[in-house]
N, C-alpha and C positions, 0 to 999 in steps of 0.2 A: 193208272190209281183207279179209276172210277170203276173198271173190270172187277177189279180185286175185292171192292167195298161192295161191291153186289153178290160176288161169291161167298165171303165172309158172310153176310145177312140172311143169304138164302141155307149156306150151311148152319148155321144157329136154326135157322126155322124149321130145318129138316128134322134135327136134333128135337127140337121139342114135340115137333108132330106126331115122332114115331113114337116117342115116349108115353105121349098122351094116349095113343092107340093101345100099347103095350099094357098100359095100365088099365084101361077101361076092356081089355080081355081078360086083364087078370092073371100077366105073364109077371111077376114080382123079379126074380130073377132075370129076366130079360132086359128087365127096366134098370136094375141094377147094372150090369154088362154097359146099355146105352150112356147111363151117367158117369160110366168109369172111361169109357170112349169120348164123350163130349167133353169131361175134364182134361183130359190127357190131350185133347185138341187145343183147349182153352180154357190151363187151369187157373187165368185171372177173372174168371166170370163169375161173379158174387150170385148173379140170379142160377147157374148151374147147380153151386154149391148149396145154397139157401135151398133149392127146391129137392135136391138130393136129399138133404138133410130131414126137410118134413113129407117127404116120402116114408124115411123111418121111422119118424117120428108117430105117423099115422097107423103105421103098422105096429104100436107100442115096441120097437126096437129101439131103446131109448139110449143104452151103449153105443150102438151103431149111430146114430143121428149125432150125437157128443163127440165121437170120435171124428167124423164128416166133419165137422165145426171147427175142431181142432186142428185137422189138416188143413182147413181153408185159409183159416186165421194165421197158418204157420207158411203159406205161401208169399213168396218175396215181394210180388204186385198181385193188386184185387182191382179192379174198376169199380165204377163206384154203383150200387146198388139202384 
C-alpha cells in the first residue's frame, strides 16, 4: 500500500512539473494535452481541473475555461481542493 501511495504522489508531481516546463517554453498545445492526460489518469483531481481552467483563462480563452469548469463539476467524485 505504501509503495502505491509513493508512486501515486510522484506521478502527480511529474505531471505538475512537466506542465510547468512546457508552459515556460510556451508550448500551450502541449500543456493542454498534458492536462487532458492528467485528468484521464485522475479525473477526481480538483487541483488539475482548476489549473487547467486557469491556464485557459490566462490565455483569454473564456469559453474553454467555462467548459473545463463544467466538466469538472459534472464528475461523479472530486477530491478536496
